[in-house]
N, C-alpha and C positions, 0 to 999 in steps of 0.2 A: 717787951718781946716784939710787939708789933712795930715799935720804932726801929728795933734792930733789923728786922726783915725788910722794912722800908728802906733803911740805909743800904742794905746789901743790894737791893734792886736798883737803887739810884746809882750806886758805884758801878754796877754791871752795865747800865745804860751809857754811862760816861765812857767807859773803856771800849764799848762797841762802836760808839760814834767816832772816837779817836782812831780806832782801827780802820773804819771805813774811809775816814778822811785820808789816812796815810796810804791806804790801798788805792784810792782814787788819784792821789797825788802821784803815786808810782805809775799808774796806767797812763796818766796824762804825760808824764815824763817820758815814758816809752814811746808813745805816739809821736811826741815832738821829735824824739831822737830818730824815729823811722822816717818822718817827713824830711828832716834835715838830711838824712842819708840819701834819700831819693833825689832831693834837689842837687846834692853834690854829684850824684851819679849822672843825673841828666845834664848838669853843667859840663862834667867831664866828657860825656858822650857828644855833646854839642861841639865842644872844643875839638874833639877828634874828627868829627864830621867836617868842621871848618878847615882843619889842617889837611884833610884828605880830599876836600872838594876840588873839582876841576877848575883851575884858574883860567882855563882857556874859554870858558863860557862867558860870552859878552853880556854885560849888564844891559837892561832894557834901554837905558838912555843912550848907550853906545850904538845899539842896533838902530835906534831911531835916528841918531846922527848920521849913520852910514846911509840910511834910506834918504834922508834929507840931502846929503851930499850928492847921491846918485841923481836925484831929481834936479838938483841945482845945476849939475853939469849939462843936462839935456833940456832944461827949462826953456832956453831961447828957441828951441825947435818945436815946442808944443803950442799949437794955436789956442787962442782963447776959447774956452768951452770944451777943451779936451784935457785928458789926464793920462798918466802912465798906467797901463793895464796891470792889474794884479792877477797873479796866477792862483790856482786853487789852494796853494799852501800859504797864501798871503804875501809872498815875496813879489817884488815888482818885476815885470817882464823886461829886464835889462841885462844884456850880456856884454862882457868886456874882453878884448883881446886884440892882437895885432892883425889887421885884415889886409893892409896894403904893404906889409913887409918893410916898414920904415923904422921899426924899433919903437914906435909910440903906440900906446894903447888906444884903440878905437872902441866905439860903442854901437850896438844894435839894440833897438828897443821897439816895443809895441805900444801904441797909444789908442785910446778909445774916446769917442765923443761922450761928454758928460751930459747925457740927455735922458732924464728919468722917464720921459713920456714914451720913449721908444723901447720896445722889448729887446731889440737887438741893434744897438747903435753901431755906426760905422767904426771900423778899426783900420789903422795904417801901420805899415812897417817902415821904420826909419833907420838909416845907417849913417853915422857921423864919424869922420876921420879925426883923430886927435892931432893937435899941434904941439910943438915942443914947449910952448908957453902955457900949457894946460888949458887951452881953449879947444873948441871943436868946430869943424866945418861940415855942414850937411852934404852927404854924397848922393843920397837918393831917398825919396819918399814914395813908397809903393802903396797904392790905395786899395788894391784888390788881393793882396798877398796873404791876408789873415782871415781865417774862417770866423764867422760871427757867432755870437753866443747861442743862437737857435739853430745852428747847422751841425750839431753833434748827435742828432737823433735822440734815442732814449737815454743816452749817456749824459746828455746835457751839454754844457759849454765844452766844445772840442779842443780849445786851446790848452796845450799841455806845457810847453816850454819853448824857450829860445836860448840857444847856447852858441858860443863861438868855439868851433872844434877844427883843429888842423888848418887854421887860417881861413875858414869859411863859416858862413852863418847857417845854422841848422835850426829849422822850425819844425816843431813836433805837434801833431794833432792826434786826438783819439776820440772815438765815439761809437755809437751804434750798439744794438743788442749783442752783436757778435764781437764787440770790443775791437773794432778795426782801428788801425793806426796808419798814419801817412806822414812821412818825414821828407822834407824838402831841403836840399843843400844848395846854397848859393855862394859863388866865389867871385871876387873882383879880379877881372882880367880884361885885357884889351880896352882899358878905360871904361869898363862897364860891368854891370852885375849880371851874372848868368846862372841859370839852373844847371848844375853839373851832376847832381845825384838825386835819386828818388827811391824811397823804400815804402812798400805798403804791405800790410798783412792783416790777418784776422784769425780768430780762434775757430777751430773746427772740432767736432766731436769724433774722437778716434777711440772706438771701443768704449771703455768706461771712463775715459778721461777726455780733457779738452787740451788741445795743443795748438800753438800758434804757427800758422803757415805764412811764410814771408817771401816776398819778391824784392830783389835789390838790383837797381840799375846804375851802372856807371855811364853817364851820358857823354862823357868825353871819349872813353875807349870803346864803348858799345858792349862791354862785358855785362853779362846777366847771370845772377845766381838766384835760383828759385826753388820752391818746395811744393810738392803736390802729393795727394794721396794716391797710392797704388796698392791694391789688394790689402787695404787696411793698414798700410805702413807709409811712413813719410819718405818720399824719394827726393833727393837733391839733384837739381839740374843745373849744369854750368854750360854756358855757350856765349857766343858773341852775336848780338843781334844787329850789329852794324852801327856806325857812328851816325848821330842825328845832328841837325843844326841846333845849336844851343839856343834856348829860349831866354830872351832878355827879361830881367826882373820887372821892368816897367810895363811889359806886356803880359805878365803872369797873372792868372786869375785862379785863386786857390780852389774854389768850389767847382771849377770847370775843367781843371787839369786831368788828363787821362793819357796813359801811355798807349801807344799803338799795340796791337796784338803781339804776343811774345813769339 
């Protein structure tokens, strides 16, 4: 009798072990199936992302090559110990466009002395005309046209951008606690470079908000468009302040320039 009971117990243990093994095998199989499905879904999703990705985004290598090419074009005009200035967004301060109306692209760029011992090393503005053989000829080097890194007040480095717009070189600065901005526009005419436009502005507290009040001068025509606060509201003023003798870029000093009273 005891042997019979022992045999029953032994057979029960065998059946239980086999059942657990089969159950574990089934669980493992389900897990593997789930992981495999996730992998396939992820692969499919990645393929869809790749297909829908913006092909216009330049690879890092292409961006670097573009920067290298830009520097290579202007390298002959950069003195030893100087380098092309970088803007706050990391791009080089180089602008391209037709400035002398000959159908060939010209370049305007800013360079800075590579002197780590100086807090605010010198900066120069250079403008070079393009030739049909893809070379360039320096038109002017202005040594006082660019504000230095320490001339932006609480805002820090005031240099914002250099662009070629409507056949002229536009230099943008911004700084100060009031976030002032000053834009200078230079154009090539009469075999020289002249300041033909000036815009300045700053933010003012108007009620519960801050608004930018701006003054814009057309130095060729004498036209002036400005804004001022009057009874808590912004009033626009338009008038002609008379033509002024245009200032040559070679005599321009960015941190000293000031318009006469409006």
